C-alpha positions, 0 to 999 in steps of 0.5 A: 453415691456408691460405697466405692466413690465414698471410700475414695473421696474420704480416703483422699481427705484423710491423706491430705490431712496427714500429709499437710497437717501431720495428724487428723487422719484418724479423727477424720477416718473414724467418723467417715467409716461410721457415718458414711460407710456403715462400719461399727465403732469397733470396726471403724477404729481398727480399719482407721489404724490400718489406713492411717499406718499405711498413709503415715508411713508414706507421708513420713517419707515425704517429710523426711526428705525435706528434713522435717523429722526430728528422729531422736525426739520422735523415737523417744516419744513413740517408744514411751507410748508403745506399752500404754497403747497396747494396754489401753487398746485391750481395755477399750475392747471391753467398753461400749461404742457410745462411750468411746465415741464421746471420749473420742470427741471430747479429746479431739475438742480439747486438742483443738482448743489448745491449738487455737490458744497456742500459736505455733512458734516459728523457731524451736524455743526450748531444748527437747528434754528426754523426760518431757518427751517420754512423758508426753509420749506415754500419755499419747500412747494411752490415748492412741490405744484407747480411742483407736487413733494414730494420735497425730491430732494430739502429737502435733499440739504436744510437740509444738506446745510441750516440746517447743518444735516449730510447726513444720518439724512437729508435723513431720515428727508426728508422722513417725509417732503415728506410725509406731503407735498405730502399729502397736495398737493394731497388734492388740486390736486386729481380730477383735473387731471381726472381719473388715470390709476390704472392698472399702478399706483397700480403696480408702487406703490407696486414695489416702496414700496418694493424697498424702503426697499432695498434702506434703506440697500443700504444707509447703505452700501454707505458713505454720500458724495458718496450718495450725488454725486449719487443723484446729477448726477441722478438729473442733467441727468433727468433735462437735458433730461426734459429741452431739451424736453420742449424747442423743 
């Protein structure tokens, strides 16, 4: 299979994940770029942030038109994550790729297990406290910068389990957080990974953006708890594969 076809297929899968689940794009994009398209870990994490930023902004628009974005909560969450994201991105540039891969897999696995144990509430069960949102956002920003991911695979569990949003609101709000955190991390990472292969990155991004629209329709057709289980199983599978590869 040609590199172009692989990039288009992988981009479509990432776009569906972001559009339907509000996260999971980076956790799928990074291994696809490394294992299918031959990127180094450093280049893959930087390219992933570019792809996920563009796709998340598109998916955010589609969810906002349906009223599924909690702007105040998302803004607090995202703003608190900007300084940690930038600091962690600078630190990550000095660490070996194998360590980053193992850390990436471990965090994704823990997030998946939490999602499997905590069913998504159908209604918002508690008021959003600014201090709680800011604390969770700062933690997520650090992980975003360190691992080179948008953070949606952690934002969705935090918005559901910590802040009490229902699943669809968590999905839409997470896209705002992903966009802001990814842009913050990119300001530090751009150029640090060397030149990127735009012949791969551009079609990957284009396919992801187009698929994000279909992902939004998919999310409307599947109930919140089912989306949460799908999200968790995908994360757990990817985490197990990457952890196995990192410790070989």
